[in-house]
Biopython code that builds the backbone (N, CA, C, O; Angstrom):
import numpy as np
from Bio.PDB.StructureBuilder import StructureBuilder

atoms = [
    (1, "MET", "N", (73.722, 225.981, 105.162)),
    (1, "MET", "CA", (74.241, 225.095, 104.436)),
    (1, "MET", "C", (73.590, 224.415, 103.384)),
    (1, "MET", "O", (72.457, 223.951, 103.253)),
    (2, "ASN", "N", (74.495, 224.467, 102.737)),
    (2, "ASN", "CA", (73.833, 223.774, 101.361)),
    (2, "ASN", "C", (73.584, 222.137, 101.250)),
    (2, "ASN", "O", (74.290, 221.244, 101.718)),
    (3, "LEU", "N", (72.219, 222.011, 100.397)),
    (3, "LEU", "CA", (71.259, 220.538, 100.634)),
    (3, "LEU", "C", (72.717, 219.453, 100.510)),
    (3, "LEU", "O", (72.891, 218.486, 101.252)),
    (4, "LEU", "N", (73.345, 219.736, 99.782)),
    (4, "LEU", "CA", (74.251, 218.416, 99.488)),
    (4, "LEU", "C", (75.046, 218.381, 100.736)),
    (4, "LEU", "O", (74.825, 217.290, 101.261)),
    (5, "ALA", "N", (75.909, 219.107, 101.484)),
    (5, "ALA", "CA", (76.481, 218.793, 102.508)),
    (5, "ALA", "C", (75.680, 218.511, 103.597)),
    (5, "ALA", "O", (76.301, 217.805, 104.392)),
    (6, "ASP", "N", (74.302, 218.828, 104.050)),
    (6, "ASP", "CA", (73.712, 218.274, 104.589)),
    (6, "ASP", "C", (73.767, 216.767, 104.576)),
    (6, "ASP", "O", (74.242, 215.999, 105.413)),
    (7, "ALA", "N", (72.945, 216.438, 103.001)),
    (7, "ALA", "CA", (72.520, 215.344, 103.056)),
    (7, "ALA", "C", (74.005, 214.435, 103.199)),
    (7, "ALA", "O", (73.908, 213.208, 103.174)),
    (8, "ALA", "N", (75.108, 214.948, 103.319)),
    (8, "ALA", "CA", (76.511, 213.927, 103.779)),
    (8, "ALA", "C", (76.651, 213.729, 104.740)),
    (8, "ALA", "O", (77.067, 212.707, 105.284)),
    (9, "VAL", "N", (76.241, 214.931, 105.252)),
    (9, "VAL", "CA", (76.110, 214.586, 107.310)),
    (9, "VAL", "C", (75.094, 213.403, 107.824)),
    (9, "VAL", "O", (75.292, 212.452, 108.579)),
    (10, "ILE", "N", (73.854, 213.869, 107.070)),
    (10, "ILE", "CA", (73.097, 212.572, 107.477)),
    (10, "ILE", "C", (73.532, 211.109, 106.729)),
    (10, "ILE", "O", (73.250, 210.051, 107.292)),
    (11, "LEU", "N", (74.075, 211.118, 105.723)),
    (11, "LEU", "CA", (74.515, 210.019, 105.162)),
    (11, "LEU", "C", (75.459, 209.250, 106.317)),
    (11, "LEU", "O", (75.261, 208.124, 106.776)),
    (12, "VAL", "N", (76.468, 210.113, 106.632)),
    (12, "VAL", "CA", (77.566, 209.605, 107.352)),
    (12, "VAL", "C", (76.870, 208.733, 108.968)),
    (12, "VAL", "O", (77.157, 207.697, 109.568)),
    (13, "ALA", "N", (75.875, 209.826, 109.160)),
    (13, "ALA", "CA", (75.216, 209.247, 110.679)),
    (13, "ALA", "C", (74.652, 208.054, 110.105)),
    (13, "ALA", "O", (74.748, 207.003, 110.739)),
    (14, "LEU", "N", (73.998, 208.084, 108.836)),
    (14, "LEU", "CA", (73.395, 206.866, 108.665)),
    (14, "LEU", "C", (73.814, 205.234, 108.400)),
    (14, "LEU", "O", (73.156, 204.195, 108.358)),
    (15, "LEU", "N", (75.189, 205.546, 108.250)),
    (15, "LEU", "CA", (75.975, 204.817, 108.131)),
    (15, "LEU", "C", (76.548, 204.290, 109.480)),
    (15, "LEU", "O", (76.855, 203.128, 109.747)),
    (16, "HIS", "N", (76.628, 205.404, 110.282)),
    (16, "HIS", "CA", (77.175, 204.521, 111.599)),
    (16, "HIS", "C", (76.163, 204.408, 112.666)),
    (16, "HIS", "O", (76.426, 204.130, 113.836)),
    (17, "LEU", "N", (74.764, 204.687, 112.095)),
    (17, "LEU", "CA", (73.838, 203.820, 112.655)),
    (17, "LEU", "C", (73.866, 202.261, 112.427)),
    (17, "LEU", "O", (73.778, 201.371, 113.273)),
    (18, "TRP", "N", (74.055, 202.135, 110.676)),
    (18, "TRP", "CA", (74.090, 200.804, 110.362)),
    (18, "TRP", "C", (75.162, 199.791, 111.101)),
    (18, "TRP", "O", (75.220, 198.575, 111.280)),
    (19, "PHE", "N", (76.203, 201.238, 111.528)),
    (19, "PHE", "CA", (77.471, 200.566, 112.463)),
    (19, "PHE", "C", (77.081, 199.499, 113.353)),
    (19, "PHE", "O", (77.486, 198.348, 113.517)),
    (20, "LEU", "N", (75.855, 200.462, 114.073)),
    (20, "LEU", "CA", (75.878, 200.053, 115.532)),
    (20, "LEU", "C", (75.092, 198.718, 115.476)),
    (20, "LEU", "O", (75.129, 197.795, 116.290)),
    (21, "VAL", "N", (74.407, 198.819, 114.390)),
    (21, "VAL", "CA", (73.218, 197.915, 114.494)),
    (21, "VAL", "C", (74.063, 196.485, 114.239)),
    (21, "VAL", "O", (74.065, 195.524, 115.009)),
    (22, "LEU", "N", (74.745, 196.585, 113.025)),
    (22, "LEU", "CA", (76.286, 195.210, 112.790)),
    (22, "LEU", "C", (76.632, 194.882, 113.874)),
    (22, "LEU", "O", (76.866, 193.699, 114.119)),
    (23, "GLU", "N", (76.778, 196.060, 114.998)),
    (23, "GLU", "CA", (78.111, 195.599, 115.442)),
    (23, "GLU", "C", (77.340, 195.081, 116.994)),
    (23, "GLU", "O", (77.841, 194.241, 117.742)),
    (24, "MET", "N", (75.876, 195.881, 117.274)),
    (24, "MET", "CA", (75.436, 195.384, 118.560)),
    (24, "MET", "C", (74.348, 194.176, 118.290)),
    (24, "MET", "O", (73.941, 193.618, 119.309)),
    (25, "PHE", "N", (74.056, 193.912, 117.572)),
    (25, "PHE", "CA", (72.873, 193.249, 116.944)),
    (25, "PHE", "C", (72.709, 192.167, 116.300)),
    (25, "PHE", "O", (71.807, 191.335, 116.394)),
    (26, "LEU", "N", (74.000, 192.213, 115.354)),
    (26, "LEU", "CA", (74.415, 191.017, 114.455)),
    (26, "LEU", "C", (75.251, 190.452, 114.017)),
    (26, "LEU", "O", (75.306, 189.867, 112.935)),
    (27, "TRP", "N", (76.275, 190.601, 115.096)),
    (27, "TRP", "CA", (77.735, 190.482, 115.450)),
    (27, "TRP", "C", (77.943, 189.078, 115.259)),
    (27, "TRP", "O", (78.991, 188.766, 114.693)),
    (28, "THR", "N", (77.037, 188.023, 115.670)),
    (28, "THR", "CA", (76.886, 186.896, 115.967)),
    (28, "THR", "C", (75.892, 185.774, 114.679)),
    (28, "THR", "O", (75.787, 184.559, 114.507)),
    (29, "ARG", "N", (75.365, 186.929, 114.054)),
    (29, "ARG", "CA", (74.175, 186.311, 112.982)),
    (29, "ARG", "C", (75.217, 186.174, 111.763)),
    (29, "ARG", "O", (76.335, 186.689, 111.784)),
    (30, "PRO", "N", (74.712, 185.428, 110.720)),
    (30, "PRO", "CA", (75.087, 185.113, 109.648)),
    (30, "PRO", "C", (75.754, 186.691, 108.943)),
    (30, "PRO", "O", (76.933, 187.041, 108.892)),
    (31, "LEU", "N", (74.782, 187.269, 108.561)),
    (31, "LEU", "CA", (75.077, 188.839, 108.095)),
    (31, "LEU", "C", (76.258, 189.423, 108.549)),
    (31, "LEU", "O", (77.082, 189.910, 107.774)),
    (32, "GLY", "N", (76.441, 189.394, 110.258)),
    (32, "GLY", "CA", (77.851, 189.782, 111.175)),
    (32, "GLY", "C", (78.450, 188.968, 110.813)),
    (32, "GLY", "O", (78.915, 189.252, 109.710)),
    (33, "ARG", "N", (78.769, 187.888, 111.197)),
    (33, "ARG", "CA", (79.831, 187.195, 110.815)),
    (33, "ARG", "C", (80.327, 187.286, 109.474)),
    (33, "ARG", "O", (81.546, 187.231, 109.313)),
    (34, "ARG", "N", (79.398, 187.446, 108.272)),
    (34, "ARG", "CA", (80.082, 187.453, 106.706)),
    (34, "ARG", "C", (80.662, 188.828, 106.562)),
    (34, "ARG", "O", (81.828, 189.027, 106.221)),
    (35, "THR", "N", (79.655, 189.913, 106.881)),
    (35, "THR", "CA", (80.141, 191.120, 106.849)),
    (35, "THR", "C", (81.689, 191.204, 107.793)),
    (35, "THR", "O", (82.230, 192.130, 107.188)),
    (36, "PHE", "N", (82.621, 190.816, 108.818)),
    (36, "PHE", "CA", (83.658, 191.248, 109.428)),
    (36, "PHE", "C", (84.626, 190.119, 109.121)),
    (36, "PHE", "O", (85.847, 190.094, 109.275)),
    (37, "GLY", "N", (83.816, 189.206, 108.659)),
    (37, "GLY", "CA", (84.738, 187.452, 108.207)),
    (37, "GLY", "C", (84.838, 187.110, 109.418)),
    (37, "GLY", "O", (85.956, 187.307, 109.894)),
    (38, "LEU", "N", (83.970, 186.603, 110.195)),
    (38, "LEU", "CA", (84.386, 186.059, 111.801)),
    (38, "LEU", "C", (84.181, 185.031, 111.732)),
    (38, "LEU", "O", (83.322, 184.813, 110.878)),
    (39, "THR", "N", (84.763, 183.619, 112.527)),
    (39, "THR", "CA", (84.178, 182.617, 112.994)),
    (39, "THR", "C", (83.063, 182.396, 113.709)),
    (39, "THR", "O", (82.897, 183.482, 114.264)),
    (40, "LYS", "N", (81.736, 181.317, 114.234)),
    (40, "LYS", "CA", (81.283, 181.359, 114.637)),
    (40, "LYS", "C", (81.941, 181.924, 116.340)),
    (40, "LYS", "O", (81.551, 182.757, 117.157)),
    (41, "GLU", "N", (82.952, 181.086, 116.288)),
    (41, "GLU", "CA", (83.299, 181.292, 118.000)),
    (41, "GLU", "C", (83.674, 182.339, 118.342)),
    (41, "GLU", "O", (83.346, 183.040, 119.299)),
    (42, "PHE", "N", (84.827, 182.561, 117.064)),
    (42, "PHE", "CA", (85.132, 184.691, 117.788)),
    (42, "PHE", "C", (84.328, 185.178, 117.963)),
    (42, "PHE", "O", (84.473, 185.816, 119.006)),
    (43, "ALA", "N", (82.912, 185.393, 117.318)),
    (43, "ALA", "CA", (81.782, 186.263, 116.936)),
    (43, "ALA", "C", (81.133, 185.875, 118.352)),
    (43, "ALA", "O", (80.590, 186.796, 118.963)),
    (44, "GLU", "N", (81.139, 184.815, 118.832)),
    (44, "GLU", "CA", (80.452, 184.761, 120.422)),
    (44, "GLU", "C", (81.184, 185.260, 121.263)),
    (44, "GLU", "O", (80.751, 186.107, 122.044)),
    (45, "ALA", "N", (83.061, 184.636, 121.293)),
    (45, "ALA", "CA", (83.853, 185.637, 121.992)),
    (45, "ALA", "C", (84.028, 187.010, 122.425)),
    (45, "ALA", "O", (84.190, 187.556, 123.517)),
    (46, "SER", "N", (83.931, 187.450, 121.034)),
    (46, "SER", "CA", (83.607, 188.655, 120.957)),
    (46, "SER", "C", (82.986, 189.647, 121.133)),
    (46, "SER", "O", (83.482, 190.773, 121.162)),
    (47, "LYS", "N", (81.277, 189.260, 121.341)),
    (47, "LYS", "CA", (80.554, 189.941, 121.033)),
    (47, "LYS", "C", (80.234, 191.376, 122.389)),
    (47, "LYS", "O", (79.564, 192.403, 122.279)),
    (48, "SER", "N", (80.913, 190.925, 123.383)),
    (48, "SER", "CA", (80.637, 192.512, 123.952)),
    (48, "SER", "C", (81.438, 193.308, 123.928)),
    (48, "SER", "O", (81.166, 194.391, 124.446)),
    (49, "LEU", "N", (82.731, 193.108, 123.331)),
    (49, "LEU", "CA", (83.403, 194.004, 122.435)),
    (49, "LEU", "C", (83.288, 194.853, 121.228)),
    (49, "LEU", "O", (84.014, 195.707, 120.719)),
    (50, "ALA", "N", (82.197, 194.363, 120.952)),
    (50, "ALA", "CA", (81.745, 194.551, 119.834)),
    (50, "ALA", "C", (80.605, 195.466, 120.149)),
    (50, "ALA", "O", (80.695, 196.667, 119.895)),
    (51, "ALA", "N", (79.598, 194.975, 120.660)),
    (51, "ALA", "CA", (78.509, 195.913, 121.480)),
    (51, "ALA", "C", (79.424, 197.014, 121.871)),
    (51, "ALA", "O", (79.340, 197.873, 120.993)),
    (52, "ASN", "N", (80.129, 197.319, 122.651)),
    (52, "ASN", "CA", (80.805, 198.573, 123.233)),
    (52, "ASN", "C", (81.210, 199.411, 121.944)),
    (52, "ASN", "O", (80.836, 200.577, 121.818)),
    (53, "GLN", "N", (81.942, 198.805, 121.050)),
    (53, "GLN", "CA", (81.946, 199.754, 119.437)),
    (53, "GLN", "C", (80.994, 200.078, 118.873)),
    (53, "GLN", "O", (80.933, 201.157, 118.283)),
    (54, "GLY", "N", (79.944, 199.160, 118.920)),
    (54, "GLY", "CA", (78.765, 199.812, 118.322)),
    (54, "GLY", "C", (77.937, 200.656, 118.718)),
    (54, "GLY", "O", (77.061, 201.081, 117.966)),
    (55, "LEU", "N", (78.102, 201.159, 120.318)),
    (55, "LEU", "CA", (77.344, 202.058, 121.238)),
    (55, "LEU", "C", (78.153, 203.421, 121.089)),
    (55, "LEU", "O", (77.682, 204.555, 121.167)),
    (56, "TYR", "N", (79.449, 203.065, 120.862)),
    (56, "TYR", "CA", (80.749, 204.508, 120.298)),
    (56, "TYR", "C", (79.789, 204.870, 118.678)),
    (56, "TYR", "O", (79.173, 205.929, 118.555)),
    (57, "ASN", "N", (79.819, 203.871, 117.635)),
    (57, "ASN", "CA", (79.530, 204.334, 116.800)),
    (57, "ASN", "C", (77.865, 205.144, 116.606)),
    (57, "ASN", "O", (77.613, 205.923, 115.686)),
    (58, "GLY", "N", (76.758, 204.692, 117.820)),
    (58, "GLY", "CA", (75.978, 204.818, 118.008)),
    (58, "GLY", "C", (76.509, 206.913, 118.338)),
    (58, "GLY", "O", (76.177, 207.914, 117.703)),
    (59, "PHE", "N", (77.392, 206.752, 119.562)),
    (59, "PHE", "CA", (77.571, 208.460, 119.776)),
    (59, "PHE", "C", (77.881, 208.845, 118.719)),
    (59, "PHE", "O", (77.514, 210.019, 118.669)),
    (60, "LEU", "N", (78.379, 208.552, 117.751)),
    (60, "LEU", "CA", (78.702, 209.170, 116.565)),
    (60, "LEU", "C", (77.538, 209.326, 115.506)),
    (60, "LEU", "O", (77.346, 210.382, 114.903)),
    (61, "ALA", "N", (77.147, 208.739, 115.415)),
    (61, "ALA", "CA", (75.812, 209.201, 114.462)),
    (61, "ALA", "C", (74.490, 210.011, 115.362)),
    (61, "ALA", "O", (73.352, 210.422, 115.138)),
    (62, "ALA", "N", (75.112, 209.960, 116.092)),
    (62, "ALA", "CA", (73.919, 210.934, 117.841)),
    (62, "ALA", "C", (74.702, 212.112, 117.137)),
    (62, "ALA", "O", (74.251, 212.818, 116.235)),
    (63, "GLY", "N", (75.808, 212.188, 117.642)),
    (63, "GLY", "CA", (76.635, 213.422, 117.223)),
    (63, "GLY", "C", (76.298, 213.994, 116.248)),
    (63, "GLY", "O", (76.161, 215.213, 116.343)),
    (64, "LEU", "N", (76.065, 213.402, 115.086)),
    (64, "LEU", "CA", (76.071, 214.120, 113.622)),
    (64, "LEU", "C", (74.973, 214.630, 113.481)),
    (64, "LEU", "O", (75.105, 215.766, 113.025)),
    (65, "ILE", "N", (73.482, 214.233, 113.720)),
    (65, "ILE", "CA", (72.518, 213.928, 113.607)),
    (65, "ILE", "C", (71.787, 215.415, 114.700)),
    (65, "ILE", "O", (70.766, 216.093, 114.584)),
    (66, "TRP", "N", (72.831, 215.407, 115.626)),
    (66, "TRP", "CA", (72.551, 216.704, 116.591)),
    (66, "TRP", "C", (72.684, 217.754, 115.968)),
    (66, "TRP", "O", (71.798, 218.582, 115.754)),
    (67, "GLY", "N", (74.360, 217.821, 115.460)),
    (67, "GLY", "CA", (74.886, 218.734, 114.347)),
    (67, "GLY", "C", (73.998, 219.198, 112.911)),
    (67, "GLY", "O", (73.920, 220.278, 112.325)),
    (68, "ALA", "N", (73.519, 218.156, 112.707)),
    (68, "ALA", "CA", (72.582, 218.422, 111.248)),
    (68, "ALA", "C", (71.382, 219.265, 111.569)),
    (68, "ALA", "O", (71.075, 220.294, 110.968)),
    (69, "VAL", "N", (70.507, 218.538, 112.932)),
    (69, "VAL", "CA", (69.350, 219.122, 113.412)),
    (69, "VAL", "C", (69.705, 220.914, 113.946)),
    (69, "VAL", "O", (68.710, 221.637, 113.900)),
    (70, "LEU", "N", (70.616, 221.381, 114.273)),
    (70, "LEU", "CA", (70.552, 222.331, 115.129)),
    (70, "LEU", "C", (71.401, 223.067, 113.837)),
    (70, "LEU", "O", (71.417, 224.298, 113.835)),
    (71, "GLY", "N", (71.979, 222.469, 112.936)),
    (71, "GLY", "CA", (72.594, 223.586, 111.861)),
    (71, "GLY", "C", (73.679, 223.668, 112.403)),
    (71, "GLY", "O", (74.367, 224.315, 111.613)),
    (72, "ASP", "N", (74.309, 223.401, 113.316)),
    (72, "ASP", "CA", (75.477, 223.370, 114.041)),
    (72, "ASP", "C", (76.935, 223.121, 113.354)),
    (72, "ASP", "O", (77.300, 221.990, 113.675)),
    (73, "VAL", "N", (77.937, 223.785, 112.496)),
    (73, "VAL", "CA", (78.519, 223.676, 111.569)),
    (73, "VAL", "C", (79.762, 223.051, 112.339)),
    (73, "VAL", "O", (80.403, 222.044, 112.038)),
    (74, "ALA", "N", (79.946, 223.986, 113.500)),
    (74, "ALA", "CA", (81.063, 223.444, 114.782)),
    (74, "ALA", "C", (80.779, 222.107, 115.413)),
    (74, "ALA", "O", (81.674, 221.343, 115.771)),
    (75, "LEU", "N", (79.570, 221.874, 115.525)),
    (75, "LEU", "CA", (79.147, 219.987, 115.915)),
    (75, "LEU", "C", (79.798, 218.927, 114.593)),
    (75, "LEU", "O", (80.617, 218.011, 114.672)),
    (76, "GLU", "N", (79.019, 219.514, 113.332)),
    (76, "GLU", "CA", (79.374, 218.583, 112.449)),
    (76, "GLU", "C", (80.838, 218.567, 112.010)),
    (76, "GLU", "O", (81.271, 217.746, 111.202)),
    (77, "GLN", "N", (81.445, 219.351, 112.485)),
    (77, "GLN", "CA", (83.099, 219.562, 112.261)),
    (77, "GLN", "C", (83.565, 218.664, 113.340)),
    (77, "GLN", "O", (84.644, 218.160, 113.028)),
    (78, "PHE", "N", (83.309, 218.439, 114.027)),
    (78, "PHE", "CA", (83.764, 217.949, 115.274)),
    (78, "PHE", "C", (83.568, 216.449, 115.462)),
    (78, "PHE", "O", (84.251, 215.665, 116.122)),
    (79, "PHE", "N", (82.466, 216.230, 114.722)),
    (79, "PHE", "CA", (82.113, 214.766, 115.177)),
    (79, "PHE", "C", (82.645, 214.129, 113.421)),
    (79, "PHE", "O", (82.761, 212.928, 113.179)),
    (80, "LEU", "N", (82.850, 215.023, 112.591)),
    (80, "LEU", "CA", (82.987, 214.308, 111.321)),
    (80, "LEU", "C", (84.323, 213.982, 111.691)),
    (80, "LEU", "O", (84.819, 212.919, 111.319)),
    (81, "GLY", "N", (85.108, 215.001, 112.563)),
    (81, "GLY", "CA", (86.586, 214.675, 112.527)),
    (81, "GLY", "C", (86.952, 213.584, 113.235)),
    (81, "GLY", "O", (87.994, 212.972, 112.998)),
    (82, "CYS", "N", (85.553, 213.041, 114.789)),
    (82, "CYS", "CA", (86.150, 211.949, 115.317)),
    (82, "CYS", "C", (86.028, 210.792, 114.221)),
    (82, "CYS", "O", (86.834, 209.863, 114.270)),
    (83, "VAL", "N", (84.737, 210.834, 112.933)),
    (83, "VAL", "CA", (84.488, 209.734, 112.517)),
    (83, "VAL", "C", (86.134, 209.478, 111.246)),
    (83, "VAL", "O", (86.488, 208.410, 110.746)),
    (84, "ILE", "N", (86.644, 210.541, 111.107)),
    (84, "ILE", "CA", (87.837, 210.281, 110.234)),
    (84, "ILE", "C", (88.804, 209.862, 111.097)),
    (84, "ILE", "O", (89.482, 208.894, 110.753)),
    (85, "PHE", "N", (89.032, 210.440, 112.253)),
    (85, "PHE", "CA", (90.153, 209.724, 113.084)),
    (85, "PHE", "C", (89.653, 208.310, 113.309)),
    (85, "PHE", "O", (90.298, 207.404, 112.783)),
    (86, "ALA", "N", (88.512, 207.996, 114.073)),
    (86, "ALA", "CA", (88.351, 206.689, 113.901)),
    (86, "ALA", "C", (88.921, 205.684, 112.870)),
    (86, "ALA", "O", (89.791, 204.814, 112.906)),
    (87, "GLY", "N", (87.883, 206.271, 111.736)),
    (87, "GLY", "CA", (88.854, 205.454, 110.174)),
    (87, "GLY", "C", (89.548, 205.115, 109.626)),
    (87, "GLY", "O", (89.673, 204.173, 108.844)),
    (88, "VAL", "N", (90.597, 206.491, 110.260)),
    (88, "VAL", "CA", (91.762, 206.176, 109.919)),
    (88, "VAL", "C", (92.604, 205.532, 110.855)),
    (88, "VAL", "O", (93.583, 204.960, 110.374)),
    (89, "PHE", "N", (92.421, 205.485, 112.309)),
    (89, "PHE", "CA", (92.750, 204.269, 113.205)),
    (89, "PHE", "C", (92.340, 202.860, 113.215)),
    (89, "PHE", "O", (93.135, 201.968, 113.513)),
    (90, "GLY", "N", (91.273, 202.666, 112.935)),
    (90, "GLY", "CA", (90.820, 201.357, 112.076)),
    (90, "GLY", "C", (91.636, 201.083, 111.240)),
    (90, "GLY", "O", (92.556, 200.308, 111.499)),
    (91, "ALA", "N", (91.463, 201.756, 109.833)),
    (91, "ALA", "CA", (92.417, 201.762, 108.730)),
    (91, "ALA", "C", (94.308, 201.043, 109.163)),
    (91, "ALA", "O", (94.935, 200.427, 108.301)),
    (92, "ALA", "N", (94.919, 201.313, 110.645)),
    (92, "ALA", "CA", (95.724, 201.179, 110.441)),
    (92, "ALA", "C", (96.149, 200.650, 111.469)),
    (92, "ALA", "O", (97.339, 200.711, 111.779)),
    (93, "THR", "N", (94.909, 199.805, 112.447)),
    (93, "THR", "CA", (94.938, 198.795, 113.257)),
    (93, "THR", "C", (94.392, 197.372, 113.023)),
    (93, "THR", "O", (94.962, 196.356, 113.422)),
    (94, "VAL", "N", (92.975, 197.404, 112.187)),
    (94, "VAL", "CA", (92.261, 196.463, 111.870)),
    (94, "VAL", "C", (92.322, 196.037, 110.164)),
    (94, "VAL", "O", (92.739, 194.976, 109.699)),
    (95, "SER", "N", (91.896, 196.949, 109.590)),
    (95, "SER", "CA", (91.874, 196.458, 108.117)),
    (95, "SER", "C", (91.652, 197.505, 107.456)),
    (95, "SER", "O", (90.795, 198.319, 107.801)),
    (96, "ARG", "N", (92.466, 197.652, 106.305)),
    (96, "ARG", "CA", (92.262, 199.267, 105.014)),
    (96, "ARG", "C", (90.804, 199.477, 104.994)),
    (96, "ARG", "O", (90.275, 200.587, 105.046)),
    (97, "LYS", "N", (90.089, 198.179, 104.902)),
    (97, "LYS", "CA", (88.845, 198.797, 104.094)),
    (97, "LYS", "C", (87.965, 199.907, 104.962)),
    (97, "LYS", "O", (87.174, 200.702, 104.455)),
    (98, "ILE", "N", (88.320, 199.776, 106.606)),
    (98, "ILE", "CA", (88.153, 200.999, 107.091)),
    (98, "ILE", "C", (88.080, 202.172, 106.777)),
    (98, "ILE", "O", (87.098, 202.851, 107.077)),
    (99, "LEU", "N", (89.116, 202.646, 106.105)),
    (99, "LEU", "CA", (89.177, 203.851, 105.235)),
    (99, "LEU", "C", (88.496, 204.220, 104.173)),
    (99, "LEU", "O", (88.773, 205.296, 103.643)),
    (100, "TRP", "N", (87.590, 203.492, 103.715)),
    (100, "TRP", "CA", (87.024, 203.945, 102.648)),
    (100, "TRP", "C", (85.629, 203.806, 102.965)),
    (100, "TRP", "O", (84.749, 204.560, 102.551)),
    (101, "VAL", "N", (85.421, 202.570, 103.898)),
    (101, "VAL", "CA", (84.443, 202.465, 104.410)),
    (101, "VAL", "C", (83.669, 203.641, 105.474)),
    (101, "VAL", "O", (82.485, 203.888, 105.706)),
    (102, "GLN", "N", (84.718, 204.103, 105.881)),
    (102, "GLN", "CA", (84.206, 204.644, 106.869)),
    (102, "GLN", "C", (84.711, 206.426, 107.107)),
    (102, "GLN", "O", (83.856, 207.248, 107.437)),
    (103, "ALA", "N", (86.220, 206.850, 106.883)),
    (103, "ALA", "CA", (86.729, 207.762, 106.880)),
    (103, "ALA", "C", (86.724, 208.113, 105.386)),
    (103, "ALA", "O", (86.859, 209.337, 105.386)),
    (104, "LEU", "N", (86.669, 207.838, 104.544)),
    (104, "LEU", "CA", (86.286, 208.325, 103.060)),
    (104, "LEU", "C", (84.933, 209.475, 103.070)),
    (104, "LEU", "O", (84.873, 210.644, 102.690)),
    (105, "PRO", "N", (83.754, 208.418, 103.781)),
    (105, "PRO", "CA", (82.783, 209.304, 103.496)),
    (105, "PRO", "C", (82.658, 210.342, 104.623)),
    (105, "PRO", "O", (81.949, 211.320, 104.385)),
    (106, "GLY", "N", (83.384, 210.229, 106.067)),
    (106, "GLY", "CA", (83.248, 211.058, 106.577)),
    (106, "GLY", "C", (84.087, 212.594, 106.088)),
    (106, "GLY", "O", (83.626, 213.731, 106.188)),
    (107, "ALA", "N", (85.328, 212.220, 105.588)),
    (107, "ALA", "CA", (85.969, 213.196, 104.677)),
    (107, "ALA", "C", (85.504, 214.119, 103.547)),
    (107, "ALA", "O", (85.779, 215.313, 103.435)),
    (108, "ILE", "N", (84.762, 213.380, 102.734)),
    (108, "ILE", "CA", (83.880, 213.770, 101.727)),
    (108, "ILE", "C", (82.584, 214.877, 102.299)),
    (108, "ILE", "O", (82.057, 215.695, 101.545)),
    (109, "ALA", "N", (82.240, 214.726, 103.639)),
    (109, "ALA", "CA", (81.141, 215.116, 104.495)),
    (109, "ALA", "C", (81.803, 216.318, 104.884)),
    (109, "ALA", "O", (81.415, 217.455, 104.616)),
    (110, "LEU", "N", (82.952, 215.967, 105.612)),
    (110, "LEU", "CA", (83.251, 217.599, 106.107)),
    (110, "LEU", "C", (84.029, 218.597, 105.329)),
    (110, "LEU", "O", (84.294, 219.775, 105.569)),
    (111, "GLY", "N", (84.459, 217.469, 103.889)),
    (111, "GLY", "CA", (85.326, 219.066, 102.628)),
    (111, "GLY", "C", (83.622, 219.931, 102.235)),
    (111, "GLY", "O", (83.477, 221.125, 101.976)),
    (112, "LEU", "N", (82.629, 218.961, 102.303)),
    (112, "LEU", "CA", (81.426, 219.723, 101.867)),
    (112, "LEU", "C", (80.750, 220.781, 102.770)),
    (112, "LEU", "O", (80.004, 221.715, 102.475)),
    (113, "VAL", "N", (81.406, 220.203, 104.384)),
    (113, "VAL", "CA", (80.568, 221.462, 105.153)),
    (113, "VAL", "C", (81.224, 222.395, 105.093)),
    (113, "VAL", "O", (80.750, 223.526, 104.985)),
    (114, "VAL", "N", (82.911, 222.047, 105.167)),
    (114, "VAL", "CA", (83.573, 223.288, 105.346)),
    (114, "VAL", "C", (83.454, 224.163, 103.774)),
    (114, "VAL", "O", (83.530, 225.391, 103.817)),
    (115, "ALA", "N", (83.319, 223.661, 102.799)),
    (115, "ALA", "CA", (83.234, 224.272, 101.187)),
    (115, "ALA", "C", (81.755, 225.646, 101.655)),
    (115, "ALA", "O", (81.456, 226.821, 101.441)),
    (116, "ASN", "N", (81.439, 224.861, 102.124)),
    (116, "ASN", "CA", (79.590, 225.613, 102.314)),
    (116, "ASN", "C", (79.311, 226.333, 103.722)),
    (116, "ASN", "O", (78.195, 226.527, 104.203)),
    (117, "THR", "N", (80.826, 226.771, 104.414)),
    (117, "THR", "CA", (80.299, 227.527, 105.553)),
    (117, "THR", "C", (80.850, 228.968, 105.407)),
    (117, "THR", "O", (82.079, 229.042, 105.423)),
    (118, "PRO", "N", (80.459, 229.627, 105.327)),
    (118, "PRO", "CA", (80.539, 230.965, 105.220)),
    (118, "PRO", "C", (81.983, 231.575, 105.658)),
    (118, "PRO", "O", (82.183, 232.789, 105.604)),
]
sb = StructureBuilder()
sb.init_structure("model")
sb.init_model(0)
sb.init_chain("A")
sb.init_seg("    ")
for serial, (resi, resn, name, xyz) in enumerate(atoms, 1):
    if name == "N":
        sb.init_residue(resn, " ", resi, " ")
    sb.init_atom(name, np.array(xyz, "f"), 0.0, 1.0, " ", f" {name:<3s}", serial, name[0])
structure = sb.get_structure()
């Protein structure tokens, strides 16, 4: 696979590792609350839900890294598809910003992977 496609997959994985950190460890801290526009009270009340969401983002990152390390295009395509679907769902149900922060990078990476698959 081409270096640009590999880099895009890894970049999306790193984004999801950052989402994991924000949701699992920084949700109730000033950076987490500012990032998601949360009050202190809401952040405290919802921290277990956010941690669960962060764990799922970690699974997406792990799948993308797994696919990249193995050079397995099918794994990369599957997990990028999951990223895109989650981003579209999040944009429809939570905030349109998720479309640009999550789904768009996933779609670009998927496009690069597909374009560089023999």
